[in-house]
C-alpha positions as CSV (number, residue, x, y, z in Angstrom):
1,X,47.4,-5.1,-20.7
2,X,46.6,-5.9,-16.9
3,X,45.6,-2.2,-16.4
4,X,43.1,-2.2,-19.3
5,X,41.8,-5.5,-17.7
6,X,41.2,-3.7,-14.4
7,X,39.4,-0.9,-15.9
8,X,37.3,-2.7,-18.4
9,X,36.6,-5.2,-14.7
10,X,35.5,-2.3,-12.7
11,X,33.2,-0.9,-15.5
12,X,31.7,-4.2,-15.9
13,X,30.7,-4.2,-11.9
14,X,29.8,-0.5,-11.9
15,X,27.2,-1.7,-14.9
16,X,26.3,-4.6,-12.9
17,X,25.2,-2.9,-9.6
18,X,22.9,-0.5,-12.2
19,X,21.1,-3.1,-13.4
20,X,20.8,-5.1,-10.2
21,X,19.3,-1.3,-9.1
22,X,17.2,-1.4,-11.5
23,X,15.7,-4.6,-11.5
24,X,15.3,-4.7,-7.6
25,X,11.6,-3.5,-6.8
26,X,11.6,0.0,-5.4
27,X,9.9,0.6,-1.9
28,X,8.1,3.3,-0.6
29,X,10.1,4.9,2.0
30,X,10.2,8.2,3.4
31,X,13.5,9.1,1.3
32,X,11.6,7.9,-1.8
33,X,9.4,10.2,-3.5
34,X,7.1,9.9,-6.5
35,X,7.1,12.8,-8.9
36,X,3.7,14.0,-9.6
37,X,1.9,12.5,-12.1
38,X,-1.2,13.1,-13.8
39,X,-2.6,10.0,-12.0
40,X,-6.7,9.7,-11.8
41,X,-8.6,7.8,-9.4
42,X,-10.9,5.4,-11.3
43,X,-14.9,6.0,-10.9
44,X,-15.9,2.6,-12.4
45,X,-16.3,0.6,-9.3
46,X,-17.6,-2.1,-11.6
47,X,-14.1,-3.3,-11.4
48,X,-14.1,-4.4,-8.1
49,X,-16.4,-6.9,-8.8
50,X,-12.9,-9.0,-10.3
51,X,-11.2,-8.3,-6.9
52,X,-11.1,-11.5,-5.5
53,X,-10.4,-13.5,-8.8
54,X,-7.1,-15.8,-9.3
55,X,-5.5,-14.5,-5.4
56,X,-2.9,-16.8,-4.5
57,X,-3.4,-19.7,-2.3
58,X,-1.4,-18.2,0.6
59,X,-3.3,-16.3,2.9
60,X,-0.6,-12.9,3.6
61,X,0.0,-13.2,-0.4
62,X,-4.0,-13.4,-1.1
63,X,-4.4,-10.2,1.0
64,X,-1.2,-8.2,-0.4
65,X,-2.5,-8.7,-3.9
66,X,-6.0,-7.9,-2.9
67,X,-4.5,-4.6,-1.8
68,X,-2.6,-4.0,-4.7
69,X,-5.5,-4.2,-7.0
70,X,-7.2,-1.6,-4.8
71,X,-4.7,1.2,-6.1
72,X,-6.7,2.5,-9.1
73,X,-9.7,3.7,-6.3
74,X,-7.6,5.9,-3.7
75,X,-4.9,8.2,-4.1
76,X,-2.8,6.1,-1.8
77,X,-2.7,3.4,0.6
78,X,-1.0,1.2,3.2
79,X,-1.4,-2.2,4.2
80,X,-0.7,-2.8,8.0
81,X,-0.1,-6.5,9.3
82,X,-0.4,-7.3,13.1
83,X,3.1,-7.8,14.4
84,X,4.7,-9.2,17.7
85,X,1.5,-9.2,19.8
86,X,0.0,-5.6,19.5
87,X,2.2,-3.7,17.0
88,X,1.0,-3.1,13.6
89,X,3.9,-2.8,11.2
90,X,3.3,-1.4,7.3
91,X,3.7,-4.5,4.8
92,X,3.1,-2.7,1.4
93,X,1.8,0.7,0.1
94,X,0.3,2.3,-3.3
95,X,0.7,5.8,-4.2
96,X,-0.5,7.5,-7.5
97,X,-1.5,3.7,-8.9
98,X,1.8,2.4,-8.2
99,X,2.6,-0.7,-5.4
100,X,5.4,-0.8,-3.7
101,X,5.8,-3.8,-1.1
102,X,7.7,-2.8,2.1
103,X,10.0,-4.7,4.6
104,X,10.4,-4.4,8.1
105,X,13.4,-2.0,7.5
106,X,11.6,0.2,5.0
107,X,8.3,0.8,8.0
108,X,10.1,2.2,10.4
109,X,7.0,3.6,11.9
110,X,5.1,1.0,14.0
111,X,1.5,2.3,13.7
112,X,-0.7,2.4,16.9
113,X,-4.2,1.2,16.2
114,X,-7.4,0.4,18.4
115,X,-9.2,-3.0,18.5
116,X,-11.1,-3.3,14.9
117,X,-13.5,-5.5,14.1
118,X,-13.4,-7.7,10.8
119,X,-15.0,-5.5,8.0
120,X,-15.2,-2.2,10.2
121,X,-14.3,0.9,8.7
122,X,-13.0,3.9,10.4
123,X,-12.0,7.4,9.6
124,X,-8.9,8.6,11.2
125,X,-8.2,11.9,12.6
126,X,-5.6,11.7,14.6
127,X,-2.8,14.2,13.9
128,X,0.0,12.5,15.0
129,X,-1.2,9.7,12.7
130,X,-1.4,11.8,9.9
131,X,2.0,13.6,10.4
132,X,3.1,9.6,10.5
133,X,2.2,9.1,6.9
134,X,2.7,12.3,5.7
135,X,6.7,10.9,6.2
136,X,5.6,8.8,3.8
137,X,4.1,11.0,1.2
138,X,0.6,9.6,1.3
139,X,-1.0,12.5,2.4
140,X,-0.8,15.9,0.1
141,X,-2.9,18.3,2.1
142,X,-5.4,18.9,5.0
143,X,-8.4,18.3,3.2
144,X,-6.9,14.3,2.5
145,X,-9.3,11.6,4.4
146,X,-7.6,8.5,5.9
147,X,-10.0,5.6,6.0
148,X,-9.0,2.1,7.5
149,X,-11.1,-1.0,7.2
150,X,-10.2,-4.6,8.7
151,X,-10.3,-7.4,5.9
152,X,-9.9,-9.8,8.4
153,X,-8.5,-10.3,11.7
154,X,-4.8,-9.4,11.8
155,X,-4.8,-7.2,8.8
156,X,-5.8,-3.3,7.9
157,X,-6.0,-1.6,4.7
158,X,-5.6,2.2,5.1
159,X,-6.7,4.5,2.1
160,X,-6.4,7.8,1.9
161,X,-8.5,10.1,-1.1
162,X,-9.3,13.6,-1.6
163,X,-12.5,12.5,-3.5
164,X,-16.4,14.2,-2.4
165,X,-17.8,12.5,0.3
166,X,-20.9,10.8,-2.0
167,X,-18.3,9.1,-4.3
168,X,-16.1,8.3,-1.5
169,X,-18.8,6.7,0.1
170,X,-19.9,4.5,-2.7
171,X,-16.6,3.3,-3.2
172,X,-15.6,2.2,0.6
173,X,-19.1,0.4,0.5
174,X,-18.4,-1.2,-2.7
175,X,-14.6,-2.4,-1.4
176,X,-16.2,-3.6,2.0
177,X,-18.6,-5.6,0.2
178,X,-16.4,-7.7,-2.1
179,X,-13.5,-7.6,0.8
180,X,-16.4,-9.5,2.7
181,X,-17.2,-11.5,-0.1
182,X,-13.3,-12.9,-0.1
183,X,-13.2,-13.2,3.3
184,X,-16.4,-15.0,3.6
185,X,-14.7,-17.7,0.8
186,X,-11.4,-18.1,3.1
187,X,-13.7,-19.4,5.8
């Protein structure tokens, strides 16, 4: 009888561990690779009008939620926050429409960024930076463009896109306009 109860207890513990791993939020680490899906970037920029609706009061949470809402407009993205003086550390990411919060342990790579003005948009071309993003599975190929935008001091949104330039310029302009509006409301 004791042997049966130990066996049953062992199976219950294994089941709890499996259940707990299913309930924990998944993070995007170099070891986690999403299966390719039929994700298509949204072309309806009218949805961006609602980007600033019902945001949390906490400033950090507000920018994470705002970032997560942009996952339909780009193939992938990463939100970086200034950490310990001049280091930028990944806080959250998305890929193929799926959002992933990151912890400091997940974001093993510390990204070097030059100072960026608030609401400034830049295209990144550095090869070492591209390799770092490829580690996280955020870049598919050589044609993938990397854009950075600083919605507020101490935060950078990084987006990757394979869309044609006219579409990309339209979307990034709309994103820039909405983020500027959110930033002004916070002031």
